[in-house]
Rosetta silent file (secondary structure, phi, psi, omega in degrees, C-alpha in Angstrom):
SEQUENCE: MSGSKFLGWLAILIFSCTAAWAGPAFTDIQDEQGIARISLGEIELIALEDSPAVMGIGLFSGPLTPEEIESLLPEGYAPASVNVFVVIAAEQTILIDSGNGQNGNPAGKLLKQLSHAGIAAG
SCORE:     score description
SCORE:     0.000 S_00000001
   1 L     0.000  132.875 -179.702  119.059  157.895  101.294 S_00000001
   2 L   -61.204  157.997 -178.017  116.203  160.374  100.990 S_00000001
   3 H   -65.500  -40.757 -175.519  114.603  161.803  104.170 S_00000001
   4 H   -76.050  -31.085  177.748  111.194  160.144  103.438 S_00000001
   5 H   -70.794  -38.632  178.577  112.801  156.758  102.621 S_00000001
   6 H   -63.496  -47.630  178.097  114.829  156.943  105.836 S_00000001
   7 H   -56.929  -39.851 -176.950  111.687  157.791  107.874 S_00000001
   8 H   -67.455  -45.053  173.745  109.830  154.894  106.259 S_00000001
   9 H   -66.991  -30.937  177.655  112.614  152.391  107.284 S_00000001
  10 H   -66.440  -46.379  175.450  112.776  153.980  110.633 S_00000001
  11 H   -58.307  -42.389  170.619  109.083  153.385  111.177 S_00000001
  12 H   -59.341  -42.090  177.396  109.476  149.705  110.259 S_00000001
  13 H   -58.574  -50.875 -174.019  112.378  149.422  112.628 S_00000001
  14 H   -63.903  -46.151  179.806  110.506  150.919  115.472 S_00000001
  15 H   -63.943  -38.349  175.966  107.357  148.887  115.040 S_00000001
  16 H   -58.381  -50.240 -173.240  109.481  145.627  114.673 S_00000001
  17 H   -69.003  -37.596 -177.728  111.373  146.408  117.902 S_00000001
  18 H   -63.114  -35.913 -179.880  108.266  147.415  119.919 S_00000001
  19 H   -61.773  -41.029 -179.536  106.669  144.026  119.352 S_00000001
  20 H   -70.274  -35.223 -176.218  109.781  142.368  120.871 S_00000001
  21 H   -77.033   -8.840 -173.578  109.865  144.883  123.725 S_00000001
  22 L   -75.559  -21.338 -176.969  106.288  144.300  124.755 S_00000001
  23 L  -106.867 -158.885 -179.099  107.032  141.009  126.551 S_00000001
  24 H   -49.970  -35.196  179.175  109.603  139.650  128.941 S_00000001
  25 H   -56.621  -35.223 -178.628  112.444  140.616  126.647 S_00000001
  26 H   -64.997  -40.047 -178.862  111.838  144.263  127.337 S_00000001
  27 H   -70.735  -20.921  178.286  112.362  143.926  131.058 S_00000001
  28 H   -70.849  -28.658 -178.534  115.654  142.094  130.399 S_00000001
  29 H  -108.712   -0.814 -175.329  117.156  145.217  128.706 S_00000001
  30 E   -85.901  136.196  178.596  115.311  147.810  130.652 S_00000001
  31 L   -85.948 -178.714 -175.840  117.167  149.724  133.421 S_00000001
  32 L   -68.091  -19.683  176.641  115.837  150.741  136.823 S_00000001
  33 L   -87.727    0.425 -179.371  114.598  154.071  135.402 S_00000001
  34 L    83.959   33.422  177.429  112.493  152.313  132.723 S_00000001
  35 E  -115.699  126.840  175.369  114.957  153.009  129.834 S_00000001
  36 E  -124.184  141.320 -176.521  115.805  150.360  127.322 S_00000001
  37 E  -126.223  139.129  172.192  118.399  150.679  124.504 S_00000001
  38 E  -136.729  131.877  173.734  119.021  148.602  121.394 S_00000001
  39 E  -106.975  135.049  176.274  121.679  149.301  118.822 S_00000001
  40 E  -127.904   94.572 -172.343  121.314  148.167  115.304 S_00000001
  41 L    65.971 -129.251 -179.267  124.453  149.030  113.433 S_00000001
  42 L   -91.994   12.106  177.609  124.836  152.707  113.690 S_00000001
  43 E  -109.443  125.377  174.927  121.209  153.301  114.817 S_00000001
  44 E  -106.694  126.469  176.604  120.314  153.388  118.486 S_00000001
  45 E  -107.465  127.195 -177.364  116.684  152.932  119.454 S_00000001
  46 E  -123.839  128.140  179.359  115.822  153.980  122.965 S_00000001
  47 E  -102.570  125.297  179.877  112.499  153.230  124.687 S_00000001
  48 E  -112.718  120.403  175.945  111.543  155.560  127.553 S_00000001
  49 E   -72.026  113.099 -174.508  108.832  154.494  129.966 S_00000001
  50 E   -89.234  -44.167  179.821  106.692  157.630  130.180 S_00000001
  51 E  -156.395  148.471  172.409  103.882  156.518  132.529 S_00000001
  52 E   -68.515  152.500  176.299  102.371  153.320  133.950 S_00000001
  53 E  -153.268  176.870  175.305   99.039  152.194  132.560 S_00000001
  54 E  -133.565  149.996  178.930   96.688  149.279  132.468 S_00000001
  55 E  -113.125  118.444  179.013   95.016  147.466  129.617 S_00000001
  56 E   -63.900  150.264 -177.737   91.430  146.436  130.195 S_00000001
  57 H   -61.385  -20.548  174.585   90.502  142.844  129.542 S_00000001
  58 H   -70.567  -11.109  175.782   88.266  143.899  126.691 S_00000001
  59 H   -76.051  -19.128 -175.722   91.306  144.851  124.680 S_00000001
  60 L   -92.441  131.189  179.116   92.392  141.259  124.369 S_00000001
  61 L  -147.758  175.859  178.017   91.202  138.982  121.662 S_00000001
  62 L   136.892 -146.012 -176.468   92.467  136.077  119.561 S_00000001
  63 L   -72.045  -15.223 -179.756   92.388  132.321  119.910 S_00000001
  64 L   -85.935  150.045  175.233   91.377  132.387  123.583 S_00000001
  65 L   -79.422  160.301  173.944   87.791  132.563  124.706 S_00000001
  66 H   -51.559  -40.558 -178.005   86.757  135.461  126.976 S_00000001
  67 H   -64.892  -42.218  175.093   86.620  132.990  129.866 S_00000001
  68 H   -63.527  -43.248  178.809   90.198  131.872  129.209 S_00000001
  69 H   -62.467  -46.071  178.070   91.398  135.415  129.016 S_00000001
  70 H   -56.853  -44.169  178.716   89.513  136.199  132.299 S_00000001
  71 H   -61.842  -31.615  178.306   91.194  133.243  133.932 S_00000001
  72 H   -81.799  -26.097  179.939   94.625  134.571  133.010 S_00000001
  73 L  -125.970   67.351 -174.936   93.738  138.141  134.073 S_00000001
  74 L   -60.963  -20.793  178.057   91.407  137.750  137.118 S_00000001
  75 L   -73.475  -18.410 -176.662   91.869  141.431  138.083 S_00000001
  76 L    88.871   10.956  176.154   90.259  142.370  134.671 S_00000001
  77 E  -158.640  165.736  177.375   93.356  144.192  133.373 S_00000001
  78 E  -124.858  138.921  177.714   97.038  143.676  132.572 S_00000001
  79 E   -67.714  144.326  179.919   99.756  146.105  133.590 S_00000001
  80 E  -148.555 -171.268  176.353  101.224  148.108  130.734 S_00000001
  81 E  -154.638  155.236  171.463  103.015  151.448  130.139 S_00000001
  82 E   -87.941  122.159 -179.087  103.012  154.376  127.777 S_00000001
  83 E  -117.130  152.574  176.610  106.397  154.500  126.073 S_00000001
  84 E  -121.423  143.785 -177.290  108.139  157.170  124.009 S_00000001
  85 E  -119.271  142.273  177.347  110.866  156.296  121.571 S_00000001
  86 E  -122.553  134.341  179.261  114.030  158.147  120.607 S_00000001
  87 E  -118.802  129.481  178.389  116.086  157.211  117.580 S_00000001
  88 E  -115.992  115.764 -178.559  119.715  158.360  117.315 S_00000001
  89 E  -153.403  144.124  175.099  121.032  157.894  113.766 S_00000001
  90 L    46.282   46.592 -178.823  123.347  159.764  111.476 S_00000001
  91 L    59.533   19.225  176.216  124.093  162.395  114.208 S_00000001
  92 E  -114.166  142.779  171.435  120.356  163.118  114.473 S_00000001
  93 E  -108.589  121.796 -173.816  118.137  162.670  117.555 S_00000001
  94 E  -123.394  119.374  176.107  114.582  161.960  116.651 S_00000001
  95 E   -91.087  125.169 -178.120  111.801  161.863  119.163 S_00000001
  96 E  -109.827  110.395 -177.375  108.844  159.655  118.346 S_00000001
  97 L    82.390  160.359  178.114  105.677  160.493  120.303 S_00000001
  98 L  -122.474    9.635  178.947  105.582  162.835  123.272 S_00000001
  99 L    73.816 -157.113 -174.049  103.959  160.561  125.847 S_00000001
 100 L   -82.986  -21.872 -175.650  101.190  161.383  128.242 S_00000001
 101 L    79.266  166.627  179.940  102.245  164.963  129.054 S_00000001
 102 L   -67.594  -23.449 -173.979  102.197  166.698  132.343 S_00000001
 103 L  -103.029   10.796 -179.908   98.384  166.848  132.426 S_00000001
 104 L   -74.571  167.686 -179.892   97.902  163.200  131.557 S_00000001
 105 L  -122.350   95.993   -0.901   96.350  160.684  133.919 S_00000001
 106 L   -78.819  165.732 -179.429   98.863  159.664  135.193 S_00000001
 107 L   -60.754  140.176  177.017  101.259  162.459  134.389 S_00000001
 108 L   -79.372  160.943 -179.693  104.060  161.585  132.011 S_00000001
 109 L  -125.538   37.931 -174.719  107.772  161.840  132.865 S_00000001
 110 H   -58.417  -50.587 -176.844  109.274  162.411  129.431 S_00000001
 111 H   -58.384  -43.510  179.837  111.622  165.274  130.412 S_00000001
 112 H   -65.764  -39.582  178.914  112.930  163.381  133.386 S_00000001
 113 H   -68.406  -37.228  175.458  113.378  160.238  131.299 S_00000001
 114 H   -60.327  -41.578  177.701  115.245  162.144  128.575 S_00000001
 115 H   -60.669  -48.440  178.539  117.558  163.447  131.232 S_00000001
 116 H   -61.112  -29.221  179.687  118.135  159.978  132.665 S_00000001
 117 L   -84.682   -7.072  179.359  118.994  158.785  129.131 S_00000001
 118 L    81.461   26.462 -178.956  121.505  161.506  128.676 S_00000001
 119 L  -113.338  128.649  179.908  119.470  163.336  126.016 S_00000001
 120 L   -83.487  130.331  177.379  119.176  167.078  126.146 S_00000001
 121 L   -86.834  148.407  177.878  115.692  168.347  125.517 S_00000001
 122 L   124.495    0.000    0.000  115.233  171.442  123.409 S_00000001
């Protein structure tokens, strides 16, 4: 498989899995450090929680009215997180995104999370 075709399939895989990880299923496979792993054949997809975040109520839309959304989120936001993904396939380790960084608000914890996951940075 060519490199570009592999990366195309990889992107589809990641976006498919992140949709599933966004809800309660993510917390079922996430460990106490905020690391979740899924293996699909010989490919391992790892989600690393980089930093906590919130999503303002204005980001939500769809079949609910603004009033219905507000009744579900009376604080005006929903808890969320910035996640970084690592793919291990064909003896390659691929980092997707680099998170919030040390100067983010809040600061990211990518290097710490990579270490917790057993992945050497560098």
